[in-house]
LUMKE-853279 format. One record per residue (C-alpha): residue in one letter; y, x, z; residue number from 1. Coordinates in steps of 0.05 Angstrom, whole numbers, plus 5000, padded with zeros to 4 digits. Example, Ala and Ser with C-alpha at 12.3 -4.5 7.8 and 13.67 -1.06 7.14 Angstrom:
<sites>
SITE, residu, yy, xx, zz, num
SITE, A, 4910, 5246, 5156, 1
SITE, S, 4979, 5273, 5143, 2
</sites>
This chain:
<sites>
SITE, residu, yy, xx, zz, num
SITE, X, 5202, 2079, 7728, 1
SITE, X, 5145, 2041, 7761, 2
SITE, X, 5175, 1974, 7741, 3
SITE, X, 5181, 1998, 7669, 4
SITE, X, 5107, 2018, 7668, 5
SITE, X, 5086, 1952, 7699, 6
SITE, X, 5130, 1914, 7649, 7
SITE, X, 5100, 1952, 7591, 8
SITE, X, 5029, 1938, 7616, 9
SITE, X, 5045, 1864, 7622, 10
SITE, X, 5074, 1863, 7552, 11
SITE, X, 5010, 1895, 7525, 12
SITE, X, 4967, 1843, 7560, 13
SITE, X, 5008, 1786, 7532, 14
SITE, X, 5009, 1816, 7462, 15
SITE, X, 4934, 1826, 7464, 16
SITE, X, 4924, 1753, 7481, 17
SITE, X, 4968, 1730, 7424, 18
SITE, X, 4923, 1757, 7368, 19
SITE, X, 4874, 1717, 7326, 20
SITE, X, 4827, 1699, 7383, 21
SITE, X, 4842, 1624, 7381, 22
SITE, X, 4780, 1598, 7344, 23
SITE, X, 4758, 1560, 7406, 24
SITE, X, 4820, 1517, 7402, 25
SITE, X, 4832, 1459, 7353, 26
SITE, X, 4856, 1485, 7285, 27
SITE, X, 4930, 1484, 7268, 28
SITE, X, 4945, 1420, 7228, 29
SITE, X, 4942, 1436, 7154, 30
SITE, X, 4942, 1368, 7120, 31
SITE, X, 4887, 1347, 7073, 32
SITE, X, 4852, 1414, 7067, 33
SITE, X, 4781, 1438, 7060, 34
SITE, X, 4761, 1508, 7038, 35
SITE, X, 4709, 1503, 6983, 36
SITE, X, 4703, 1574, 6955, 37
SITE, X, 4720, 1637, 6994, 38
SITE, X, 4719, 1693, 6942, 39
SITE, X, 4735, 1763, 6968, 40
SITE, X, 4736, 1826, 6926, 41
SITE, X, 4747, 1897, 6949, 42
SITE, X, 4729, 1938, 6887, 43
SITE, X, 4800, 1968, 6882, 44
SITE, X, 4814, 1977, 6956, 45
SITE, X, 4852, 2041, 6970, 46
SITE, X, 4834, 2080, 7032, 47
SITE, X, 4897, 2100, 7069, 48
SITE, X, 4913, 2170, 7094, 49
SITE, X, 4873, 2194, 7154, 50
SITE, X, 4830, 2131, 7151, 51
SITE, X, 4757, 2126, 7169, 52
SITE, X, 4716, 2105, 7108, 53
SITE, X, 4692, 2034, 7095, 54
SITE, X, 4648, 2011, 7038, 55
SITE, X, 4667, 1956, 6989, 56
SITE, X, 4612, 1913, 7019, 57
SITE, X, 4638, 1923, 7091, 58
SITE, X, 4708, 1904, 7071, 59
SITE, X, 4685, 1843, 7032, 60
SITE, X, 4638, 1817, 7085, 61
SITE, X, 4687, 1827, 7143, 62
SITE, X, 4744, 1790, 7108, 63
SITE, X, 4699, 1736, 7080, 64
SITE, X, 4667, 1724, 7149, 65
SITE, X, 4734, 1720, 7185, 66
SITE, X, 4763, 1672, 7132, 67
SITE, X, 4701, 1628, 7136, 68
SITE, X, 4704, 1625, 7212, 69
SITE, X, 4777, 1605, 7212, 70
SITE, X, 4779, 1557, 7153, 71
SITE, X, 4710, 1527, 7161, 72
SITE, X, 4741, 1485, 7216, 73
SITE, X, 4782, 1444, 7167, 74
SITE, X, 4749, 1382, 7138, 75
SITE, X, 4801, 1348, 7094, 76
SITE, X, 4780, 1310, 7031, 77
SITE, X, 4817, 1356, 6982, 78
SITE, X, 4782, 1420, 6963, 79
SITE, X, 4816, 1487, 6955, 80
SITE, X, 4792, 1557, 6937, 81
SITE, X, 4815, 1626, 6959, 82
SITE, X, 4816, 1686, 6915, 83
SITE, X, 4827, 1746, 6960, 84
SITE, X, 4830, 1819, 6940, 85
SITE, X, 4830, 1875, 6991, 86
SITE, X, 4883, 1923, 6966, 87
SITE, X, 4883, 1976, 7020, 88
SITE, X, 4862, 1993, 7090, 89
SITE, X, 4869, 2044, 7146, 90
SITE, X, 4816, 2048, 7200, 91
SITE, X, 4849, 2093, 7251, 92
SITE, X, 4816, 2157, 7273, 93
SITE, X, 4825, 2186, 7342, 94
SITE, X, 4896, 2213, 7351, 95
SITE, X, 4930, 2253, 7405, 96
SITE, X, 4941, 2207, 7465, 97
SITE, X, 5014, 2194, 7482, 98
SITE, X, 5037, 2233, 7421, 99
SITE, X, 5002, 2205, 7360, 100
SITE, X, 4964, 2140, 7365, 101
SITE, X, 4947, 2119, 7294, 102
SITE, X, 4944, 2045, 7279, 103
SITE, X, 4895, 2008, 7235, 104
SITE, X, 4920, 1964, 7177, 105
SITE, X, 4894, 1918, 7123, 106
SITE, X, 4929, 1895, 7059, 107
SITE, X, 4906, 1834, 7021, 108
SITE, X, 4929, 1793, 6961, 109
SITE, X, 4915, 1719, 6968, 110
SITE, X, 4914, 1665, 6914, 111
SITE, X, 4902, 1592, 6931, 112
SITE, X, 4871, 1545, 6879, 113
SITE, X, 4874, 1469, 6879, 114
SITE, X, 4805, 1444, 6858, 115
SITE, X, 4828, 1375, 6834, 116
SITE, X, 4886, 1401, 6792, 117
SITE, X, 4848, 1463, 6769, 118
SITE, X, 4910, 1505, 6780, 119
SITE, X, 4937, 1560, 6825, 120
SITE, X, 4984, 1536, 6880, 121
SITE, X, 5019, 1604, 6882, 122
SITE, X, 5034, 1635, 6814, 123
SITE, X, 5040, 1704, 6845, 124
SITE, X, 4989, 1727, 6897, 125
SITE, X, 5015, 1728, 6968, 126
SITE, X, 5010, 1798, 6996, 127
SITE, X, 4990, 1799, 7069, 128
SITE, X, 4992, 1862, 7112, 129
SITE, X, 4964, 1861, 7182, 130
SITE, X, 4959, 1913, 7236, 131
SITE, X, 4911, 1919, 7294, 132
SITE, X, 4928, 1872, 7351, 133
SITE, X, 4984, 1904, 7391, 134
SITE, X, 4960, 1918, 7461, 135
SITE, X, 4889, 1935, 7442, 136
SITE, X, 4902, 2009, 7456, 137
SITE, X, 4977, 2022, 7450, 138
SITE, X, 4978, 2091, 7481, 139
SITE, X, 4914, 2123, 7457, 140
SITE, X, 4902, 2081, 7394, 141
SITE, X, 4840, 2044, 7373, 142
SITE, X, 4811, 2106, 7341, 143
SITE, X, 4788, 2125, 7411, 144
SITE, X, 4770, 2056, 7437, 145
SITE, X, 4737, 2021, 7377, 146
SITE, X, 4687, 2037, 7323, 147
SITE, X, 4708, 2030, 7250, 148
SITE, X, 4668, 1966, 7246, 149
SITE, X, 4704, 1937, 7307, 150
SITE, X, 4771, 1956, 7278, 151
SITE, X, 4753, 1923, 7212, 152
SITE, X, 4730, 1860, 7248, 153
SITE, X, 4795, 1855, 7286, 154
SITE, X, 4837, 1868, 7224, 155
SITE, X, 4799, 1815, 7185, 156
SITE, X, 4809, 1764, 7241, 157
SITE, X, 4884, 1780, 7242, 158
SITE, X, 4885, 1773, 7166, 159
SITE, X, 4852, 1705, 7168, 160
SITE, X, 4904, 1683, 7220, 161
SITE, X, 4960, 1710, 7176, 162
SITE, X, 4932, 1670, 7116, 163
SITE, X, 4932, 1608, 7160, 164
SITE, X, 5005, 1620, 7179, 165
SITE, X, 5022, 1628, 7104, 166
SITE, X, 4987, 1562, 7088, 167
SITE, X, 5021, 1525, 7144, 168
SITE, X, 5089, 1551, 7120, 169
SITE, X, 5074, 1531, 7048, 170
SITE, X, 5048, 1463, 7070, 171
SITE, X, 5112, 1451, 7109, 172
SITE, X, 5161, 1479, 7057, 173
SITE, X, 5126, 1464, 6991, 174
SITE, X, 5084, 1403, 7008, 175
SITE, X, 5017, 1437, 6997, 176
SITE, X, 4955, 1399, 7022, 177
SITE, X, 4989, 1330, 7025, 178
SITE, X, 4940, 1273, 7011, 179
SITE, X, 4944, 1244, 6941, 180
SITE, X, 4982, 1178, 6949, 181
SITE, X, 4952, 1150, 6884, 182
SITE, X, 4880, 1162, 6906, 183
SITE, X, 4888, 1125, 6972, 184
SITE, X, 4836, 1128, 7026, 185
SITE, X, 4762, 1133, 7011, 186
SITE, X, 4729, 1064, 7006, 187
SITE, X, 4687, 1044, 7065, 188
SITE, X, 4617, 1022, 7045, 189
SITE, X, 4596, 0952, 7064, 190
SITE, X, 4548, 0948, 7122, 191
SITE, X, 4475, 0942, 7103, 192
SITE, X, 4440, 0880, 7130, 193
</sites>
């Protein structure tokens, strides 16, 4: 029994470290990508059952800030835009330890626009659902250990990471963010004498 408890505790520590807290590392390669416009709307966001409340502004600012922090690290020559709508959320309230530990969740729809082509890259919005980072408070739930603002910050960071994973997958499978072979490299200006 003791080994099982120690194993579970180690799993929680590893899972907590595997969340979206990697902004101090180099960004995942994404090709010729630079985020130009980061538009987030939350006017239709549905509050889930037993959720703490959040305002439209809180939802918008949390997601927009997390996306800017993650994608502001990319400096490719080609510009892209995100249209993100917050569809729903749950900010867990305190539960009953060991019996009911509610989890926080965030649901987004993401559309990616190619600035040069003036078109959407994905015809249908990509729906992304994220949960709080496993291991944050697996037994008692984050309702006891985090404020609603802290939960929303963590969910937004996890959502930005999930968007990055989606873009990497699309770049690999669909060729998104490849440099334009016709355009060639930017000309290098002649030195001034």
